[in-house]
C-alpha positions in Angstrom: 139.0 132.5 114.3 139.8 134.0 117.7 141.1 131.9 120.5 138.7 131.8 123.5 140.3 132.4 126.9 140.1 129.5 129.2 139.1 129.8 132.8 141.9 129.7 135.4 142.1 126.7 137.6 143.6 126.4 141.0 144.9 123.5 142.8 143.8 124.7 146.4 143.9 122.4 149.5 142.5 123.9 152.6 144.9 123.9 155.5 142.5 122.9 158.2 140.1 120.6 156.2 138.4 117.6 157.7 140.2 115.1 155.7 143.7 116.3 156.6 143.2 115.9 160.3 144.5 112.8 162.1 142.9 111.2 165.1 145.1 113.1 167.5 143.9 116.4 166.0 140.3 115.4 166.6 140.6 114.9 170.2 138.7 117.3 172.5 141.4 117.0 175.1 143.2 120.3 175.3 145.9 120.0 177.7 148.9 122.2 177.7 151.3 119.6 176.7 149.2 118.5 173.7 148.7 122.1 172.6 152.5 122.9 172.8 153.3 119.7 170.9 150.8 120.7 168.1 152.1 124.2 168.0 155.7 123.2 167.7 154.9 120.6 165.1 152.9 123.1 163.0 155.6 125.8 163.6 158.4 123.3 162.3 156.6 123.0 159.1 156.9 126.7 158.1 159.9 127.6 156.2 161.1 131.2 156.6 163.0 132.8 153.9 165.4 135.5 155.2 166.1 138.7 153.2 169.5 139.4 151.9 170.1 142.1 154.4 168.3 143.3 157.6 166.2 146.6 157.4 168.5 148.3 160.0 171.6 147.5 157.7 169.8 148.9 154.6 168.8 152.1 156.5 172.4 152.6 157.6 173.7 151.9 154.1 171.2 154.5 152.7 172.1 157.2 155.2 175.9 156.6 154.6 175.2 157.0 150.9 173.2 160.1 151.2 176.0 161.6 153.5 178.8 160.7 151.0 176.6 162.3 148.1 176.3 165.5 150.0 180.0 165.6 151.0 181.0 165.0 147.4 178.5 167.6 146.0 179.8 170.3 148.6 183.5 169.5 147.7 183.1 169.8 144.0 180.7 172.7 143.8 
């Protein structure tokens, strides 16, 4: 008669799980070159999405818009 609601399912993979690590990652050797290599490799995987306009530009446009509105209102009133 009434449709029962199904439970939500998620396909979650932990970022740092045991099965995702390679032999290089499991080494206990923490020299600086190895750390920087791992850091740059991990950093390269992240994809950043830039916004359309920077925040400073948006604030400048907002201030100019408010200034124009004020001047037009003062001129025609």
